[in-house]
C-alpha positions, 0 to 999 in steps of 0.5 A, a space after each residue: 500500500 502506498 502510504 507516507 504516514 507514520 504508523 500511528 497516524 490515521 489511515 486517510 486512504 481508507 477514509 478517502 476511498 470509503 467516502 469517495 465510493 459512497 459519494 459517487 454511488 449516491 450522485 449516480 443514483 440521483 442522476 439516474 432517478 432525475 433523468 428517468 423520472 424528471 428532476 421535479 420528482 427528486 425529493 432527496 437531498 443532493 449528496 455531499 463529498 465530505 472529504 474537503 478536510 483531506 484535500 491538502 494532505 492528499 495533494 501533498 502526497 500527490 506531489 511526493 508521488 510525482 517527485 518520487 515517480 510513484 504516481 501509479 501506486 498513488 493512483 491505485 490507493 487514491 482515485 482522483 476527485 474534483 469536489 474536495 479540491 475546489 478551493 485549490 482550483 479557484 486559486 490555481 486552476 486555469 483554462 486548458 484550450 485548443 486540444 488537437 490530436 496529432 498522432 498515436 498518443 500525442 496531442 497539442 494544447 494551450 493553457 490560458 484564454 484569448 485575453 491571457 498570456 498562453 503557453 503551448 504544449 505537446 502531451 506525448 503519452 505521459 510526457 509533457 513538452 513546452 513549445 515556444 512561448 510566442 505561440 498564441 493559438 493552434 488550430 487543426 483542419 476538419 480533414 487533411 491533418 492541416 495545422 495552423 500555428 499563430 504567433 504575434 502578427 502571423 499565422 502559418 499553416 502546415 501539412 501535418 504537425 511539423 510538416 511542410 509549410 503551406 502558407 504564411 498569413 501576415 496579419 494587419 487588422 487582426 494582428 492584436 486580437 486575442 484568438 478564441 479559435 483558429 480553424 484552417 481550411 482543409 487545403 491550408 490556404 484559408 483560415 477561419 479566425 474567431 475573436 471577440 473583435 469579430 469573426 474573420 476569413 483570412 486568405 493571402 489577400 485579405 482579412 475579411 470580417 464575416 460576422 457580425 456585419 453592420 447591415 444597417 450602417 449604424 454609426 456607433 456599430 462595433 464588431 465587438 462580440 461575446 460568446 463568439 463561436 464558429 465552425 466549418 463543415 468538414 468538407 469546408 462547404 459551409 461556415 457557421 458563426 454566432 455570438 451572444 447578440 447575433 443568430 447563427 449565420 450560415 455562410 458559404 466558403 467565401 463568407 456570403 450569407 445563406 441563412 440564419 438559425 435563431 437561438 432556442 434558448 437565450 444566446 447562441 453559444 456553440 455550433 458543430 457539424 456531424 462527422 458525415 456533414 449530414 447535420 449541423 447542431 447549434 447550441 444556445 445557452 441561458 446561465 448554465 443550461 441550454 438547448 441544442 438543435 439539429 438541422 439537416 445540412 441539405 436545408 441550410 441554403 436559404 434557411 431561416 429558423 426563428 428564435 424561440 419557436 418550434 419548427 419542423 426544420 429542426 429536431 432537439 438534440 439536448 435541452 439541458 447543456 450549455 455546450 462549450 466544446 465538442 467533437 463529432 465521432 462516427 454518428 454521434 457527438 461528444 459535448 462538454 458543458 458548463 457543469 463539468 460533464 462530457 456527454 455522448 449524444 447521437 444525431 437523433 438526440 439519444 443520450 449514449 453516455 455521460 461522464 463527469 470531470 468537473 469545472 467547465 469543459 474547455 477543450 476536447 479531442 479524440 484519436 482518429 480511431 475514436 478510442 482515446 479521448 482527451 478532455 480539459 477544463 477550467 480546473 487546469 486539468 487534462 484527462 485522458 480517457 480510454 473509451 469503453 474500457 470499463 471503470 478503473 475504480 468505484 469513484 467514477 461519476 457517470 454512466 459511461 464505461 470509460 477508464 481514466 488513464 490519468 489526469 494531469 494537473 497543470 496548475 499555477 504556482 506548482 513547481 511542475 505539472 502533477 500526474 494523477 
């Protein structure tokens, strides 16, 4: 047994595991009841994770385990948790964003948001490598394995990670903008640039603002937006963009408007095409909740879905999540929400599974075979999950049959990232 304690000190391993298993079991039962019978019918109290008093000691043990290369033994003795560490997350956590699969067991990602100083990394299996500190964003094409890397004033596209240079885009109008998302086209010749100053289409000749547009020629109009979000169809036929104040706009590959999809909750927040491009989903949010609808792609040209109105032009995919990130795999989506859940939902709105990580989900990517998933959150943690392998312990919250290989804590103020 992994234990740094003196013999006469109470065994916190036993308390940690007993209370952790009880909490996970109670949460899972509550969620199962609520989803089957309706949350209004739940009359019980919400379960509490009563391990806050152990968190500091557990964290010190985790630091020692990393220092002494005993993380596997530590993980078997102390399965990880979220709730007991919330006070630490509030001080040391940070957003982990722009996760992109490279190959084998290797991904790229960044810490920090668009308005913060960022740091880019490669995670290769369990090895973490810092990249150049001037990288401000990383993007990947929907198809073709094209990567885009932004540094101040310039975006470069490559055929594969560290592959042949395709193009360099010298930025002028958008040079000082913090980048929310960066999506290269499949040929690497154009860029969809998402910022809080507007959403732009970048090519070798121009930086074209495509959303929002000053259609009424208002004198005091500004392109500044909140909740900015955009996507490309996998074949790059369509661009979709939205934000807090403007509906999701459907555009062609040149940024010409083709249609609009109004929000069914308060504010447009997220959009994504299915893996086969047969469906577009759009999410709109209200506080921590939201509604996601699906629209057949063949209907997009000329579409006009009114806000907050039932219509046979769409079907409801989910009526609960405020979606922050998502990916499409085969015939389903994996979406990350504001409550710290990742959920798999098919194109008809059938929930396949859900898995709790904690904190707002801020990044997600998967291996090409769809068997390995990396998900990150504003907690400053990145989780590697082996999908369908089975639960590793009895502390897992969620009904997905997934195995957490490890989580990496990349916290501010720590001397090194901590593997758990």
